[in-house]
Wavefront OBJ file of the C-alpha trace (Angstrom):
o trace
v -0.009 -0.011 -0.006
v 1.258 3.477 -0.876
v 1.200 5.938 2.037
v 1.090 9.703 1.738
v 2.395 12.106 4.417
v 0.602 15.377 5.128
v 2.325 17.778 7.521
v 0.479 20.175 9.827
v 1.451 23.794 8.896
v 2.991 24.357 12.321
v 5.525 21.550 11.725
v 7.250 23.490 8.943
v 6.846 26.929 10.573
v 7.644 26.180 14.221
v 9.001 22.649 14.755
v 11.614 22.134 12.060
v 13.471 25.472 12.417
v 14.227 24.575 16.074
v 15.863 21.250 15.112
v 19.528 21.159 13.954
v 19.981 20.455 10.204
v 21.713 17.102 10.699
v 18.852 15.865 12.880
v 16.281 17.177 10.427
v 17.827 14.953 7.760
v 17.763 11.953 10.122
v 14.100 12.556 10.968
v 13.163 12.965 7.303
v 14.946 9.707 6.457
v 13.103 7.894 9.275
v 9.752 9.224 8.033
v 10.472 8.107 4.478
v 12.023 4.724 5.234
v 10.091 3.599 8.311
v 6.905 5.582 8.746
v 5.731 5.684 5.133
v 6.539 2.005 4.626
v 4.412 0.688 7.481
v 3.011 3.374 9.830
v 1.026 0.969 12.003
v 4.047 -1.052 13.107
v 6.647 1.740 12.984
v 5.369 3.742 15.921
v 3.739 3.161 19.278
v 0.191 4.219 20.174
v -0.224 7.092 22.614
v -2.563 7.170 25.586
v -4.888 9.492 27.518
v -5.510 12.846 25.773
v -3.481 11.768 22.720
v -5.362 8.492 22.208
v -5.653 7.728 18.516
v -2.250 9.263 17.768
v 1.026 7.418 17.488
v 4.680 8.325 18.025
v 7.757 7.498 16.007
v 10.992 7.633 17.982
v 14.040 9.095 16.220
v 16.793 9.424 18.828
v 15.630 12.047 21.352
v 13.013 13.382 18.958
v 9.443 12.211 18.448
v 7.135 12.425 15.425
v 3.490 12.559 16.511
v 1.147 11.280 13.812
v -2.262 9.781 13.056
v -3.172 7.188 10.429
v -6.314 7.646 8.372
v -6.980 5.370 5.366
v -3.844 5.717 3.163
v -2.666 9.005 4.687
v -0.306 9.724 7.571
v -1.024 13.103 9.180
v 2.081 14.441 10.976
v 1.054 16.879 13.707
v 4.219 17.566 15.689
v 7.964 16.915 15.583
v 9.983 17.822 18.670
v 12.320 16.845 21.437
v 10.985 14.174 23.757
v 10.884 16.537 26.769
v 8.561 19.057 25.131
v 6.716 17.351 22.287
v 3.695 16.236 24.375
v 3.066 19.610 26.044
v 1.327 21.357 23.143
l 1 2 3 4 5 6 7 8 9 10 11 12 13 14 15 16 17 18 19 20 21 22 23 24 25 26 27 28 29 30 31 32 33 34 35 36 37 38 39 40 41 42 43 44 45 46 47 48 49 50 51 52 53 54 55 56 57 58 59 60 61 62 63 64 65 66 67 68 69 70 71 72 73 74 75 76 77 78 79 80 81 82 83 84 85 86
C-alpha cells in the first residue's frame, strides 16, 4: 500500500526550524524509510488525551502522527521533553 504524508502547517513553521539540520535529515529519512513504509508497526500508540495518535521515535526526537486510510497526518515533531506539552 502506498502511504502519503501530510504535515500540519506548524511543523514547517515552528517545529523544524528549532531542530539542527543534521537531525532534520535523520528525521526525514526515518519518516520516508520507516513511517511511510508501514506506519502501524513503525510507531507506538499514545494514551490518555493523545489516544488515537502514534509516536515514532528518532533518537531524542518524536514524530506525533495519526493514520487515516492511506494518509499519515504528521502533527508535531519535537524533542521528547517538550513534544507532548502542546
